[in-house]
N, CA, C and O atoms as a Tinker XYZ file with bonds, in Angstrom:
   284  protein
     1  N    103.708000  127.412000  152.757000    73     2
     2  CA   102.227000  126.600000  152.300000    64     1     3
     3  C    101.818000  125.399000  153.484000    63     2     4     5
     4  O    102.564000  124.490000  153.850000    81     3
     5  N    100.711000  125.613000  153.867000    73     3     6
     6  CA   100.170000  124.964000  155.152000    64     5     7
     7  C     99.570000  123.019000  153.827000    63     6     8     9
     8  O     99.651000  122.797000  152.619000    81     7
     9  N     99.239000  122.474000  154.606000    73     7    10
    10  CA    98.594000  121.450000  154.112000    64     9    11
    11  C     96.799000  121.553000  154.411000    63    10    12    13
    12  O     96.697000  121.361000  155.622000    81    11
    13  N     95.755000  121.713000  153.979000    73    11    14
    14  CA    94.885000  121.729000  154.149000    64    13    15
    15  C     94.340000  120.156000  154.972000    63    14    16    17
    16  O     94.370000  119.097000  154.345000    81    15
    17  N     94.022000  120.203000  155.940000    73    15    18
    18  CA    93.443000  118.198000  156.741000    64    17    19
    19  C     91.695000  118.471000  155.716000    63    18    20    21
    20  O     91.103000  119.442000  155.247000    81    19
    21  N     91.510000  117.274000  155.778000    73    19    22
    22  CA    90.000000  116.617000  154.649000    64    21    23
    23  C     88.943000  117.252000  155.829000    63    22    24    25
    24  O     87.743000  117.438000  155.628000    81    23
    25  N     89.509000  117.481000  156.838000    73    23    26
    26  CA    88.002000  118.046000  157.716000    64    25    27
    27  C     87.855000  119.495000  157.647000    63    26    28    29
    28  O     86.944000  120.172000  158.124000    81    27
    29  N     89.176000  119.988000  156.796000    73    27    30
    30  CA    88.201000  121.834000  156.879000    64    29    31
    31  C     87.973000  121.601000  155.234000    63    30    32    33
    32  O     86.986000  122.147000  154.741000    81    31
    33  N     88.540000  121.091000  154.678000    73    31    34
    34  CA    87.673000  121.088000  153.241000    64    33    35
    35  C     86.153000  120.616000  153.646000    63    34    36    37
    36  O     85.233000  121.157000  153.033000    81    35
    37  N     85.929000  119.912000  154.363000    73    35    38
    38  CA    84.745000  119.311000  154.266000    64    37    39
    39  C     83.410000  120.447000  154.859000    63    38    40    41
    40  O     82.192000  120.378000  154.698000    81    39
    41  N     84.296000  121.497000  155.613000    73    39    42
    42  CA    83.177000  121.969000  156.186000    64    41    43
    43  C     82.802000  123.340000  155.165000    63    42    44    45
    44  O     81.767000  123.981000  154.986000    81    43
    45  N     84.045000  123.423000  154.666000    73    43    46
    46  CA    83.612000  124.323000  153.512000    64    45    47
    47  C     82.213000  124.584000  152.763000    63    46    48    49
    48  O     81.942000  123.393000  152.612000    81    47
    49  N     81.137000  125.245000  152.188000    73    47    50
    50  CA    80.333000  125.094000  151.918000    64    49    51
    51  C     80.703000  124.734000  150.161000    63    50    52    53
    52  O     81.473000  125.294000  149.381000    81    51
    53  N     79.540000  123.252000  149.943000    73    51    54
    54  CA    79.854000  123.065000  148.811000    64    53    55
    55  C     80.436000  124.161000  147.428000    63    54    56    57
    56  O     81.292000  123.866000  146.593000    81    55
    57  N     79.446000  125.823000  147.564000    73    55    58
    58  CA    79.038000  126.445000  146.566000    64    57    59
    59  C     80.545000  126.523000  146.639000    63    58    60    61
    60  O     80.955000  126.749000  145.501000    81    59
    61  N     81.495000  126.435000  147.461000    73    59    62
    62  CA    82.758000  127.705000  147.663000    64    61    63
    63  C     84.008000  127.005000  147.239000    63    62    64    65
    64  O     85.152000  127.450000  147.144000    81    63
    65  N     83.497000  125.709000  146.985000    73    63    66
    66  CA    84.727000  124.971000  147.129000    64    65    67
    67  C     85.445000  125.152000  145.201000    63    66    68    69
    68  O     86.615000  125.350000  144.874000    81    67
    69  N     84.284000  124.996000  144.340000    73    67    70
    70  CA    84.967000  125.519000  143.351000    64    69    71
    71  C     86.026000  126.425000  143.345000    63    70    72    73
    72  O     87.188000  126.292000  142.961000    81    71
    73  N     85.131000  127.846000  144.080000    73    71    74
    74  CA    86.084000  128.795000  143.585000    64    73    75
    75  C     87.730000  128.960000  144.435000    63    74    76    77
    76  O     88.654000  129.738000  144.197000    81    75
    77  N     87.594000  127.883000  145.473000    73    75    78
    78  CA    89.418000  127.270000  145.827000    64    77    79
    79  C     90.080000  126.621000  144.954000    63    78    80    81
    80  O     91.251000  126.840000  144.644000    81    79
    81  N     89.198000  125.589000  144.404000    73    79    82
    82  CA    90.116000  125.130000  143.239000    64    81    83
    83  C     90.648000  125.542000  142.280000    63    82    84    85
    84  O     91.542000  124.928000  141.697000    81    83
    85  N     90.041000  127.058000  141.810000    73    83    86
    86  CA    90.373000  128.222000  141.664000    64    85    87
    87  C     91.142000  128.456000  141.455000    63    86    88    89
    88  O     91.766000  128.284000  140.408000    81    87
    89  N     91.538000  129.184000  142.827000    73    87    90
    90  CA    92.199000  130.163000  143.145000    64    89    91
    91  C     93.391000  128.562000  143.158000    63    90    92    93
    92  O     93.889000  128.285000  142.067000    81    91
    93  N     93.630000  127.952000  143.966000    73    91    94
    94  CA    95.052000  127.123000  143.661000    64    93    95
    95  C     95.303000  126.657000  142.898000    63    94    96    97
    96  O     96.254000  125.878000  142.967000    81    95
    97  N     94.495000  126.875000  141.511000    73    95    98
    98  CA    95.612000  126.256000  140.291000    64    97    99
    99  C     96.254000  127.304000  139.582000    63    98   100   101
   100  O     97.173000  127.194000  138.771000    81    99
   101  N     95.526000  128.602000  140.073000    73    99   102
   102  CA    96.127000  129.895000  139.774000    64   101   103
   103  C     97.412000  130.155000  140.168000    63   102   104   105
   104  O     98.245000  130.807000  139.538000    81   103
   105  N     97.606000  129.374000  141.735000    73   103   106
   106  CA    98.861000  129.492000  142.120000    64   105   107
   107  C     99.607000  128.872000  141.654000    63   106   108   109
   108  O    100.590000  129.111000  140.952000    81   107
   109  N     99.030000  127.747000  142.147000    73   107   110
   110  CA    99.735000  126.814000  141.243000    64   109   111
   111  C    100.832000  127.332000  139.963000    63   110   112   113
   112  O    102.061000  127.322000  140.030000    81   111
   113  N     99.779000  127.882000  138.525000    73   111   114
   114  CA   100.318000  127.905000  137.847000    64   113   115
   115  C    101.733000  129.359000  138.019000    63   114   116   117
   116  O    102.643000  129.302000  137.191000    81   115
   117  N    101.772000  130.485000  139.051000    73   115   118
   118  CA   102.298000  131.228000  139.248000    64   117   119
   119  C    103.852000  130.374000  139.779000    63   118   120   121
   120  O    104.924000  130.828000  139.379000    81   119
   121  N    103.826000  129.332000  140.547000    73   119   122
   122  CA   105.017000  128.462000  141.295000    64   121   123
   123  C    105.490000  127.723000  140.125000    63   122   124   125
   124  O    106.688000  127.439000  140.147000    81   123
   125  N    104.696000  127.288000  138.938000    73   123   126
   126  CA   105.632000  126.588000  138.183000    64   125   127
   127  C    106.050000  127.390000  137.341000    63   126   128   129
   128  O    106.840000  126.928000  136.517000    81   127
   129  N    105.667000  128.919000  137.235000    73   127   130
   130  CA   106.572000  130.034000  136.533000    64   129   131
   131  C    107.922000  130.234000  137.223000    63   130   132   133
   132  O    109.046000  130.095000  136.741000    81   131
   133  N    107.532000  130.619000  138.555000    73   131   134
   134  CA   108.408000  130.697000  139.691000    64   133   135
   135  C    109.495000  129.881000  139.581000    63   134   136   137
   136  O    110.622000  130.251000  139.912000    81   135
   137  N    109.094000  128.120000  138.864000    73   135   138
   138  CA   110.631000  127.663000  139.418000    64   137   139
   139  C    111.140000  127.716000  137.704000    63   138   140   141
   140  O    112.359000  127.803000  137.559000    81   139
   141  N    110.356000  127.673000  136.509000    73   139   142
   142  CA   111.135000  127.804000  135.319000    64   141   143
   143  C    112.124000  128.326000  135.572000    63   142   144   145
   144  O    113.179000  127.707000  135.429000    81   143
   145  N    112.105000  130.147000  136.207000    73   143   146
   146  CA   112.636000  131.141000  136.035000    64   145   147
   147  C    113.718000  131.080000  137.115000    63   146   148   149
   148  O    114.736000  131.765000  137.209000    81   147
   149  N    113.174000  129.903000  138.072000    73   147   150
   150  CA   114.785000  129.758000  139.385000    64   149   151
   151  C    114.377000  130.877000  140.120000    63   150   152   153
   152  O    115.276000  131.397000  140.781000    81   151
   153  N    113.203000  131.420000  140.190000    73   151   154
   154  CA   112.724000  132.211000  141.173000    64   153   155
   155  C    112.256000  131.349000  142.537000    63   154   156   157
   156  O    112.133000  131.998000  143.576000    81   155
   157  N    111.976000  129.816000  142.564000    73   155   158
   158  CA   111.199000  129.822000  143.881000    64   157   159
   159  C    112.381000  128.011000  144.574000    63   158   160   161
   160  O    112.867000  126.911000  144.308000    81   159
   161  N    112.129000  129.178000  145.633000    73   159   162
   162  CA   113.637000  128.227000  146.449000    64   161   163
   163  C    112.458000  127.008000  147.125000    63   162   164   165
   164  O    112.785000  125.908000  146.680000    81   163
   165  N    111.250000  126.895000  148.022000    73   163   166
   166  CA   110.764000  126.376000  147.981000    64   165   167
   167  C    110.011000  125.500000  147.478000    63   166   168   169
   168  O    108.854000  125.907000  147.374000    81   167
   169  N    110.213000  124.214000  147.035000    73   167   170
   170  CA   109.363000  123.397000  145.745000    64   169   171
   171  C    108.923000  122.691000  145.948000    63   170   172   173
   172  O    108.263000  121.947000  145.222000    81   171
   173  N    109.265000  122.627000  147.797000    73   171   174
   174  CA   107.764000  121.205000  148.654000    64   173   175
   175  C    105.951000  122.264000  148.144000    63   174   176   177
   176  O    104.830000  121.795000  147.950000    81   175
   177  N    106.335000  123.435000  148.102000    73   175   178
   178  CA   104.822000  123.500000  147.804000    64   177   179
   179  C    103.931000  123.111000  146.986000    63   178   180   181
   180  O    102.743000  122.875000  147.208000    81   179
   181  N    104.703000  123.024000  145.719000    73   179   182
   182  CA   104.186000  122.330000  144.741000    64   181   183
   183  C    102.758000  121.086000  144.767000    63   182   184   185
   184  O    101.585000  120.994000  144.405000    81   183
   185  N    103.692000  120.396000  145.370000    73   183   186
   186  CA   103.550000  119.193000  146.322000    64   185   187
   187  C    102.052000  119.287000  147.101000    63   186   188   189
   188  O    101.094000  118.584000  146.779000    81   187
   189  N    102.033000  120.214000  148.107000    73   187   190
   190  CA   101.366000  120.188000  149.211000    64   189   191
   191  C    100.222000  121.163000  148.319000    63   190   192   193
   192  O     99.101000  120.697000  148.525000    81   191
   193  N    100.171000  122.245000  147.490000    73   191   194
   194  CA    99.161000  122.828000  146.998000    64   193   195
   195  C     98.449000  121.891000  145.694000    63   194   196   197
   196  O     97.305000  122.100000  145.290000    81   195
   197  N     99.395000  120.793000  145.117000    73   195   198
   198  CA    98.619000  119.837000  144.285000    64   197   199
   199  C     97.543000  118.400000  145.284000    63   198   200   201
   200  O     96.664000  117.614000  144.930000    81   199
   201  N     98.501000  118.792000  147.077000    73   199   202
   202  CA    97.542000  117.655000  147.207000    64   201   203
   203  C     95.968000  118.708000  147.569000    63   202   204   205
   204  O     94.820000  118.325000  147.344000    81   203
   205  N     96.166000  119.389000  147.870000    73   203   206
   206  CA    95.535000  120.761000  148.562000    64   205   207
   207  C     93.888000  120.755000  147.189000    63   206   208   209
   208  O     92.683000  120.983000  147.287000    81   207
   209  N     94.580000  120.466000  146.375000    73   207   210
   210  CA    93.424000  120.343000  145.034000    64   209   211
   211  C     93.067000  118.950000  144.972000    63   210   212   213
   212  O     91.951000  118.581000  144.605000    81   211
   213  N     93.706000  118.407000  145.215000    73   211   214
   214  CA    92.724000  117.126000  145.110000    64   213   215
   215  C     91.898000  116.922000  146.050000    63   214   216   217
   216  O     90.747000  116.714000  145.666000    81   215
   217  N     92.174000  116.897000  147.781000    73   215   218
   218  CA    90.941000  116.685000  148.857000    64   217   219
   219  C     90.541000  117.503000  148.239000    63   218   220   221
   220  O     90.608000  117.028000  147.105000    81   219
   221  N     89.820000  119.245000  148.088000    73   219   222
   222  CA    88.993000  119.653000  147.546000    64   221   223
   223  C     88.293000  119.448000  146.471000    63   222   224   225
   224  O     87.139000  119.876000  146.474000    81   223
   225  N     89.101000  118.332000  144.577000    73   223   226
   226  CA    88.038000  117.525000  144.192000    64   225   227
   227  C     87.602000  116.942000  145.273000    63   226   228   229
   228  O     86.475000  117.252000  145.656000    81   227
   229  N     88.276000  116.088000  145.931000    73   227   230
   230  CA    87.140000  114.738000  146.272000    64   229   231
   231  C     86.466000  114.663000  147.183000    63   230   232   233
   232  O     85.976000  113.650000  147.682000    81   231
   233  N     86.300000  116.550000  147.735000    73   231   234
   234  CA    85.262000  116.019000  148.927000    64   233   235
   235  C     84.191000  116.783000  147.597000    63   234   236   237
   236  O     83.113000  116.208000  147.447000    81   235
   237  N     84.483000  118.125000  146.589000    73   235   238
   238  CA    83.182000  118.054000  146.075000    64   237   239
   239  C     82.809000  116.911000  145.408000    63   238   240   241
   240  O     81.621000  116.643000  145.584000    81   239
   241  N     83.590000  115.912000  144.488000    73   239   242
   242  CA    82.437000  114.682000  143.950000    64   241   243
   243  C     82.135000  113.995000  145.118000    63   242   244   245
   244  O     81.143000  113.285000  144.953000    81   243
   245  N     82.552000  113.937000  146.107000    73   243   246
   246  CA    81.510000  113.205000  147.086000    64   245   247
   247  C     80.362000  113.944000  146.747000    63   246   248   249
   248  O     79.578000  113.846000  145.803000    81   247
   249  N     80.440000  114.885000  147.940000    73   247   250
   250  CA    78.955000  116.152000  147.628000    64   249   251
   251  C     77.772000  115.901000  146.605000    63   250   252   253
   252  O     76.570000  115.727000  146.806000    81   251
   253  N     78.583000  115.944000  145.343000    73   251   254
   254  CA    77.547000  115.626000  144.428000    64   253   255
   255  C     77.276000  114.538000  143.589000    63   254   256   257
   256  O     76.549000  114.340000  142.615000    81   255
   257  N     78.393000  113.631000  144.521000    73   255   258
   258  CA    77.462000  111.754000  144.073000    64   257   259
   259  C     76.063000  111.608000  145.249000    63   258   260   261
   260  O     74.995000  110.999000  145.198000    81   259
   261  N     76.802000  112.626000  146.422000    73   259   262
   262  CA    75.887000  112.803000  147.686000    64   261   263
   263  C     74.128000  112.669000  147.059000    63   262   264   265
   264  O     73.162000  111.905000  147.075000    81   263
   265  N     74.533000  113.884000  146.585000    73   263   266
   266  CA    73.005000  114.873000  146.450000    64   265   267
   267  C     72.194000  114.317000  145.061000    63   266   268   269
   268  O     71.006000  114.612000  144.929000    81   267
   269  N     73.189000  113.148000  143.588000    73   267   270
   270  CA    72.540000  112.549000  142.761000    64   269   271
   271  C     72.061000  111.064000  143.791000    63   270   272   273
   272  O     71.124000  110.287000  143.610000    81   271
   273  N     73.041000  111.076000  144.806000    73   271   274
   274  CA    71.993000  109.480000  145.249000    64   273   275
   275  C     70.231000  109.502000  146.285000    63   274   276   277
   276  O     69.282000  108.736000  146.448000    81   275
   277  N     70.737000  111.178000  146.841000    73   275   278
   278  CA    69.699000  111.384000  148.214000    64   277   279
   279  C     69.044000  111.715000  146.694000    63   278   280   281
   280  O     68.716000  110.543000  146.511000    81   279
   281  N     68.769000  112.128000  145.937000    73   279   282
   282  CA    67.550000  112.900000  145.013000    64   281   283
   283  C     66.798000  111.785000  144.263000    63   282   284
   284  O     65.860000  112.068000  143.517000    81   283
């Protein structure tokens, strides 16, 4: 799994980000189950995914805040 750069997240449409966050959270849940059952070999994917989710939530919040302040 590769970490998303903040520039890549900012290029996404604001309507697309919540779906990406949802998909990433589902993937995170699958990885956690794999870790508990001992099937996950590369645990660094959990950290990368958690960081990606945080980046997407940050950009989404920035966009919402800019819309409120601009209105």
